[in-house]
Biopython code that builds the backbone (N, CA, C, O; Angstrom):
import numpy as np
from Bio.PDB.StructureBuilder import StructureBuilder

atoms = [
    (1, "MET", "N", (14.300, -93.732, -38.962)),
    (1, "MET", "CA", (15.066, -93.185, -38.165)),
    (1, "MET", "C", (15.294, -91.357, -38.410)),
    (1, "MET", "O", (15.584, -90.898, -39.515)),
    (2, "ALA", "N", (15.130, -90.622, -37.358)),
    (2, "ALA", "CA", (15.009, -89.182, -37.222)),
    (2, "ALA", "C", (16.411, -88.845, -37.957)),
    (2, "ALA", "O", (17.437, -89.526, -37.935)),
    (3, "ASN", "N", (16.147, -87.435, -38.709)),
    (3, "ASN", "CA", (17.258, -87.446, -38.858)),
    (3, "ASN", "C", (18.111, -86.438, -37.742)),
    (3, "ASN", "O", (17.544, -86.302, -36.658)),
    (4, "ASN", "N", (19.048, -85.930, -37.868)),
    (4, "ASN", "CA", (20.273, -85.516, -37.057)),
    (4, "ASN", "C", (19.542, -84.069, -36.356)),
    (4, "ASN", "O", (20.002, -83.615, -35.308)),
    (5, "GLY", "N", (18.526, -83.503, -36.960)),
    (5, "GLY", "CA", (18.584, -82.455, -36.677)),
    (5, "GLY", "C", (17.316, -82.538, -36.218)),
    (5, "GLY", "O", (17.045, -81.379, -35.904)),
    (6, "GLU", "N", (16.082, -83.433, -35.922)),
    (6, "GLU", "CA", (15.093, -84.071, -34.800)),
    (6, "GLU", "C", (15.881, -84.590, -34.169)),
    (6, "GLU", "O", (15.535, -84.313, -33.021)),
    (7, "GLU", "N", (16.728, -85.169, -34.114)),
    (7, "GLU", "CA", (17.360, -86.138, -33.030)),
    (7, "GLU", "C", (17.891, -84.906, -31.851)),
    (7, "GLU", "O", (17.614, -85.151, -30.677)),
    (8, "ILE", "N", (18.538, -83.782, -32.117)),
    (8, "ILE", "CA", (19.096, -82.909, -31.817)),
    (8, "ILE", "C", (18.129, -82.036, -30.657)),
    (8, "ILE", "O", (18.280, -81.783, -29.462)),
    (9, "GLY", "N", (17.081, -81.726, -31.656)),
    (9, "GLY", "CA", (15.840, -81.219, -30.968)),
    (9, "GLY", "C", (15.308, -81.785, -29.828)),
    (9, "GLY", "O", (14.974, -81.140, -28.835)),
    (10, "GLU", "N", (15.174, -83.668, -30.028)),
    (10, "GLU", "CA", (14.326, -84.258, -28.890)),
    (10, "GLU", "C", (15.869, -84.307, -27.281)),
    (10, "GLU", "O", (15.814, -84.171, -26.059)),
    (11, "ILE", "N", (16.868, -84.542, -28.171)),
    (11, "ILE", "CA", (17.409, -84.614, -27.097)),
    (11, "ILE", "C", (18.257, -83.631, -26.397)),
    (11, "ILE", "O", (18.744, -83.750, -25.273)),
    (12, "LEU", "N", (18.369, -82.612, -27.244)),
    (12, "LEU", "CA", (19.101, -81.459, -26.308)),
    (12, "LEU", "C", (18.144, -80.175, -26.293)),
    (12, "LEU", "O", (17.956, -79.624, -25.208)),
    (13, "ILE", "N", (17.570, -79.705, -27.370)),
    (13, "ILE", "CA", (16.750, -78.429, -27.040)),
    (13, "ILE", "C", (15.442, -78.385, -26.500)),
    (13, "ILE", "O", (14.892, -77.412, -25.984)),
    (14, "THR", "N", (14.922, -79.710, -26.693)),
    (14, "THR", "CA", (13.506, -79.408, -25.602)),
    (14, "THR", "C", (13.969, -79.667, -23.584)),
    (14, "THR", "O", (13.509, -79.056, -22.620)),
    (15, "PRO", "N", (14.566, -80.315, -23.605)),
    (15, "PRO", "CA", (15.272, -80.527, -22.246)),
    (15, "PRO", "C", (16.134, -79.079, -21.712)),
    (15, "PRO", "O", (16.365, -78.775, -20.541)),
    (16, "LEU", "N", (16.435, -78.474, -22.689)),
    (16, "LEU", "CA", (17.337, -77.187, -22.161)),
    (16, "LEU", "C", (16.318, -75.831, -22.328)),
    (16, "LEU", "O", (16.661, -74.699, -21.987)),
    (17, "SER", "N", (15.115, -76.144, -22.867)),
    (17, "SER", "CA", (14.212, -75.093, -23.027)),
    (17, "SER", "C", (13.297, -75.233, -21.745)),
    (17, "SER", "O", (12.793, -74.270, -21.167)),
    (18, "ARG", "N", (13.128, -76.726, -21.329)),
    (18, "ARG", "CA", (11.960, -76.611, -20.065)),
    (18, "ARG", "C", (12.927, -76.211, -18.924)),
    (18, "ARG", "O", (12.475, -75.804, -17.854)),
    (19, "LEU", "N", (14.429, -76.340, -19.177)),
    (19, "LEU", "CA", (15.410, -76.303, -17.831)),
    (19, "LEU", "C", (15.316, -74.197, -17.596)),
    (19, "LEU", "O", (15.010, -73.557, -16.590)),
    (20, "LEU", "N", (15.750, -73.675, -19.078)),
    (20, "LEU", "CA", (15.549, -72.493, -18.860)),
    (20, "LEU", "C", (14.179, -71.617, -18.385)),
    (20, "LEU", "O", (14.182, -70.462, -17.961)),
    (21, "GLY", "N", (12.899, -72.584, -18.598)),
    (21, "GLY", "CA", (12.226, -72.216, -18.047)),
    (21, "GLY", "C", (11.627, -72.244, -16.393)),
    (21, "GLY", "O", (10.721, -71.807, -15.684)),
    (22, "GLU", "N", (12.486, -72.843, -16.376)),
    (22, "GLU", "CA", (12.181, -73.264, -14.763)),
    (22, "GLU", "C", (13.257, -72.506, -13.678)),
    (22, "GLU", "O", (13.161, -72.339, -12.462)),
    (23, "VAL", "N", (14.325, -72.119, -14.649)),
    (23, "VAL", "CA", (15.259, -70.948, -14.289)),
    (23, "VAL", "C", (14.284, -69.960, -13.797)),
    (23, "VAL", "O", (13.867, -69.755, -12.658)),
    (24, "GLY", "N", (14.016, -69.386, -14.940)),
    (24, "GLY", "CA", (13.271, -68.134, -15.364)),
    (24, "GLY", "C", (12.149, -68.197, -14.191)),
    (24, "GLY", "O", (11.929, -67.222, -13.473)),
    (25, "ARG", "N", (11.551, -69.266, -14.079)),
    (25, "ARG", "CA", (10.353, -68.915, -13.129)),
    (25, "ARG", "C", (10.905, -69.027, -11.783)),
    (25, "ARG", "O", (10.427, -68.206, -11.001)),
    (26, "SER", "N", (11.613, -69.666, -11.391)),
    (26, "SER", "CA", (12.251, -69.464, -9.893)),
    (26, "SER", "C", (12.662, -68.256, -9.826)),
    (26, "SER", "O", (11.884, -67.541, -9.193)),
    (27, "VAL", "N", (13.848, -67.579, -10.344)),
    (27, "VAL", "CA", (14.303, -66.252, -10.240)),
    (27, "VAL", "C", (12.817, -65.212, -9.980)),
    (27, "VAL", "O", (12.840, -64.463, -9.003)),
    (28, "ALA", "N", (11.617, -65.217, -10.855)),
    (28, "ALA", "CA", (10.786, -64.829, -10.336)),
    (28, "ALA", "C", (10.072, -64.778, -9.363)),
    (28, "ALA", "O", (9.825, -63.643, -8.955)),
    (29, "GLU", "N", (9.491, -65.903, -8.646)),
    (29, "GLU", "CA", (9.560, -66.104, -7.481)),
    (29, "GLU", "C", (10.005, -65.927, -6.608)),
    (29, "GLU", "O", (9.425, -65.659, -5.556)),
    (30, "THR", "N", (11.571, -66.056, -6.835)),
    (30, "THR", "CA", (12.353, -64.991, -5.190)),
    (30, "THR", "C", (12.356, -64.067, -5.181)),
    (30, "THR", "O", (12.522, -63.367, -4.182)),
    (31, "GLN", "N", (12.114, -63.575, -6.654)),
    (31, "GLN", "CA", (12.160, -61.532, -6.709)),
    (31, "GLN", "C", (11.527, -61.371, -6.016)),
    (31, "GLN", "O", (11.797, -60.823, -4.948)),
    (32, "ARG", "N", (9.966, -61.965, -6.498)),
    (32, "ARG", "CA", (8.474, -61.429, -6.023)),
    (32, "ARG", "C", (8.550, -61.827, -4.235)),
    (32, "ARG", "O", (7.790, -61.167, -3.527)),
    (33, "ALA", "N", (9.412, -62.839, -3.567)),
    (33, "ALA", "CA", (9.356, -62.825, -2.514)),
    (33, "ALA", "C", (10.314, -61.793, -1.555)),
    (33, "ALA", "O", (10.176, -61.456, -0.379)),
    (34, "LEU", "N", (11.391, -61.425, -2.614)),
    (34, "LEU", "CA", (12.113, -60.508, -1.895)),
    (34, "LEU", "C", (11.206, -59.150, -1.857)),
    (34, "LEU", "O", (11.050, -58.431, -0.869)),
    (35, "ASP", "N", (10.835, -59.025, -2.713)),
    (35, "ASP", "CA", (9.509, -57.715, -2.908)),
    (35, "ASP", "C", (8.880, -57.766, -1.867)),
    (35, "ASP", "O", (9.209, -57.028, -0.939)),
    (36, "LEU", "N", (7.968, -58.518, -1.763)),
    (36, "LEU", "CA", (7.042, -58.786, -0.682)),
    (36, "LEU", "C", (8.047, -58.467, 0.651)),
    (36, "LEU", "O", (7.655, -57.385, 1.089)),
    (37, "ASN", "N", (8.809, -58.797, 1.207)),
    (37, "ASN", "CA", (9.536, -58.703, 2.488)),
    (37, "ASN", "C", (10.109, -57.004, 2.268)),
    (37, "ASN", "O", (10.089, -56.218, 3.216)),
    (38, "SER", "N", (10.395, -56.774, 1.470)),
    (38, "SER", "CA", (10.646, -55.228, 1.418)),
    (38, "SER", "C", (9.512, -54.543, 1.870)),
    (38, "SER", "O", (9.641, -53.762, 2.813)),
    (39, "ILE", "N", (8.185, -54.750, 1.230)),
    (39, "ILE", "CA", (7.072, -53.855, 1.435)),
    (39, "ILE", "C", (6.725, -54.193, 3.119)),
    (39, "ILE", "O", (6.645, -53.263, 3.922)),
    (40, "LYS", "N", (6.543, -55.560, 3.516)),
    (40, "LYS", "CA", (6.394, -55.526, 5.063)),
    (40, "LYS", "C", (7.240, -54.837, 5.590)),
    (40, "LYS", "O", (6.816, -54.071, 6.455)),
    (41, "THR", "N", (8.520, -54.822, 5.342)),
    (41, "THR", "CA", (9.466, -54.108, 6.322)),
    (41, "THR", "C", (9.165, -52.513, 5.926)),
    (41, "THR", "O", (9.439, -51.831, 6.913)),
    (42, "GLN", "N", (8.871, -51.993, 5.230)),
    (42, "GLN", "CA", (8.425, -50.318, 5.153)),
    (42, "GLN", "C", (7.627, -50.450, 5.633)),
    (42, "GLN", "O", (7.617, -49.318, 6.118)),
    (43, "ILE", "N", (6.361, -51.101, 6.209)),
    (43, "ILE", "CA", (4.975, -50.659, 6.553)),
    (43, "ILE", "C", (5.474, -51.375, 8.279)),
    (43, "ILE", "O", (4.687, -51.137, 9.195)),
    (44, "GLU", "N", (6.154, -51.817, 8.453)),
    (44, "GLU", "CA", (6.429, -52.075, 9.688)),
    (44, "GLU", "C", (7.417, -50.761, 10.422)),
    (44, "GLU", "O", (7.432, -50.448, 11.612)),
    (45, "ILE", "N", (8.218, -50.129, 9.269)),
    (45, "ILE", "CA", (8.804, -48.969, 9.861)),
    (45, "ILE", "C", (7.951, -48.019, 10.199)),
    (45, "ILE", "O", (7.836, -47.567, 11.338)),
    (46, "ASP", "N", (7.073, -47.545, 8.850)),
    (46, "ASP", "CA", (6.185, -47.108, 9.132)),
    (46, "ASP", "C", (4.954, -46.775, 9.938)),
    (46, "ASP", "O", (4.255, -45.772, 9.795)),
    (47, "GLU", "N", (4.773, -47.832, 10.875)),
    (47, "GLU", "CA", (3.832, -48.242, 11.763)),
    (47, "GLU", "C", (4.880, -47.909, 13.013)),
    (47, "GLU", "O", (4.240, -47.772, 14.055)),
    (48, "GLU", "N", (5.984, -47.781, 13.155)),
    (48, "GLU", "CA", (6.600, -47.673, 14.432)),
    (48, "GLU", "C", (7.147, -45.818, 14.549)),
    (48, "GLU", "O", (7.492, -45.207, 15.560)),
    (49, "LYS", "N", (7.037, -45.272, 12.988)),
    (49, "LYS", "CA", (7.366, -44.033, 12.911)),
    (49, "LYS", "C", (8.271, -43.589, 13.962)),
    (49, "LYS", "O", (8.280, -42.806, 14.912)),
    (50, "ALA", "N", (9.253, -44.678, 13.203)),
    (50, "ALA", "CA", (10.748, -44.403, 13.632)),
    (50, "ALA", "C", (11.317, -43.160, 13.410)),
    (50, "ALA", "O", (11.185, -42.158, 14.114)),
    (51, "ASP", "N", (11.959, -43.283, 12.386)),
    (51, "ASP", "CA", (12.478, -42.055, 11.559)),
    (51, "ASP", "C", (11.969, -41.617, 10.575)),
    (51, "ASP", "O", (11.846, -42.615, 9.864)),
    (52, "PRO", "N", (11.515, -40.638, 9.950)),
    (52, "PRO", "CA", (9.993, -40.661, 8.872)),
    (52, "PRO", "C", (10.782, -40.688, 7.371)),
    (52, "PRO", "O", (10.224, -41.162, 6.381)),
    (53, "GLY", "N", (12.473, -39.986, 7.316)),
    (53, "GLY", "CA", (13.380, -41.254, 6.494)),
    (53, "GLY", "C", (13.717, -42.064, 6.281)),
    (53, "GLY", "O", (14.468, -42.286, 5.331)),
    (54, "LEU", "N", (13.185, -43.101, 7.315)),
    (54, "LEU", "CA", (14.141, -44.703, 6.971)),
    (54, "LEU", "C", (12.989, -45.090, 6.093)),
    (54, "LEU", "O", (11.799, -44.824, 6.260)),
    (55, "GLN", "N", (13.587, -45.798, 5.080)),
    (55, "GLN", "CA", (13.216, -46.717, 4.044)),
    (55, "GLN", "C", (14.010, -48.040, 4.049)),
    (55, "GLN", "O", (15.206, -48.234, 4.266)),
    (56, "ALA", "N", (12.727, -49.143, 3.663)),
    (56, "ALA", "CA", (13.536, -50.433, 3.413)),
    (56, "ALA", "C", (14.268, -50.591, 1.981)),
    (56, "ALA", "O", (13.664, -50.100, 1.027)),
    (57, "CYS", "N", (15.227, -51.082, 1.788)),
    (57, "CYS", "CA", (15.751, -50.964, 0.855)),
    (57, "CYS", "C", (15.297, -51.858, -0.241)),
    (57, "CYS", "O", (14.881, -52.840, 0.374)),
    (58, "PRO", "N", (15.177, -52.028, -1.193)),
    (58, "PRO", "CA", (14.638, -52.862, -1.845)),
    (58, "PRO", "C", (15.842, -54.118, -2.597)),
    (58, "PRO", "O", (16.818, -53.765, -3.260)),
    (59, "GLN", "N", (15.575, -55.217, -2.377)),
    (59, "GLN", "CA", (16.446, -56.320, -2.260)),
    (59, "GLN", "C", (16.518, -56.782, -4.445)),
    (59, "GLN", "O", (15.883, -56.104, -5.253)),
    (60, "ARG", "N", (17.147, -57.640, -4.741)),
    (60, "ARG", "CA", (17.066, -57.880, -6.087)),
    (60, "ARG", "C", (18.271, -58.473, -6.104)),
    (60, "ARG", "O", (19.240, -58.114, -5.434)),
    (61, "PHE", "N", (18.215, -59.720, -7.147)),
    (61, "PHE", "CA", (19.600, -60.464, -7.625)),
    (61, "PHE", "C", (20.572, -59.176, -8.398)),
    (61, "PHE", "O", (20.317, -58.265, -9.185)),
    (62, "SER", "N", (21.654, -59.611, -7.777)),
    (62, "SER", "CA", (22.725, -58.994, -8.746)),
    (62, "SER", "C", (23.354, -59.662, -10.251)),
    (62, "SER", "O", (23.696, -60.844, -10.265)),
    (63, "SER", "N", (23.400, -59.329, -10.736)),
    (63, "SER", "CA", (24.288, -60.392, -12.061)),
    (63, "SER", "C", (25.229, -61.069, -11.287)),
    (63, "SER", "O", (25.228, -62.274, -11.537)),
    (64, "GLN", "N", (26.050, -60.718, -10.419)),
    (64, "GLN", "CA", (26.907, -61.460, -9.758)),
    (64, "GLN", "C", (26.160, -62.436, -9.139)),
    (64, "GLN", "O", (26.845, -63.422, -8.865)),
    (65, "CYS", "N", (24.973, -62.520, -8.812)),
    (65, "CYS", "CA", (24.458, -63.247, -7.716)),
    (65, "CYS", "C", (24.064, -64.745, -9.091)),
    (65, "CYS", "O", (23.898, -65.948, -8.888)),
    (66, "LEU", "N", (24.047, -64.239, -9.922)),
    (66, "LEU", "CA", (23.390, -65.615, -10.960)),
    (66, "LEU", "C", (25.011, -65.965, -11.846)),
    (66, "LEU", "O", (24.965, -66.777, -12.770)),
    (67, "LEU", "N", (26.046, -65.462, -11.573)),
    (67, "LEU", "CA", (26.753, -66.463, -12.667)),
    (67, "LEU", "C", (27.192, -67.780, -11.878)),
    (67, "LEU", "O", (27.752, -68.699, -12.474)),
]
sb = StructureBuilder()
sb.init_structure("model")
sb.init_model(0)
sb.init_chain("A")
sb.init_seg("    ")
for serial, (resi, resn, name, xyz) in enumerate(atoms, 1):
    if name == "N":
        sb.init_residue(resn, " ", resi, " ")
    sb.init_atom(name, np.array(xyz, "f"), 0.0, 1.0, " ", f" {name:<3s}", serial, name[0])
structure = sb.get_structure()
């Protein structure tokens, strides 16, 4: 029989680390999609030559979104 420390690692720590890894990957993938959208929008603005000072706003997660 495993001792309590090993049981905690097997039951709680390993699944928790996997979960946190998946959350981190998901946040990174979503931020990349937001960045690519901002780049695409800026290219469209530049091609239309609408307002020379017009810029696409970078989008990002705020800490409030993650709570």
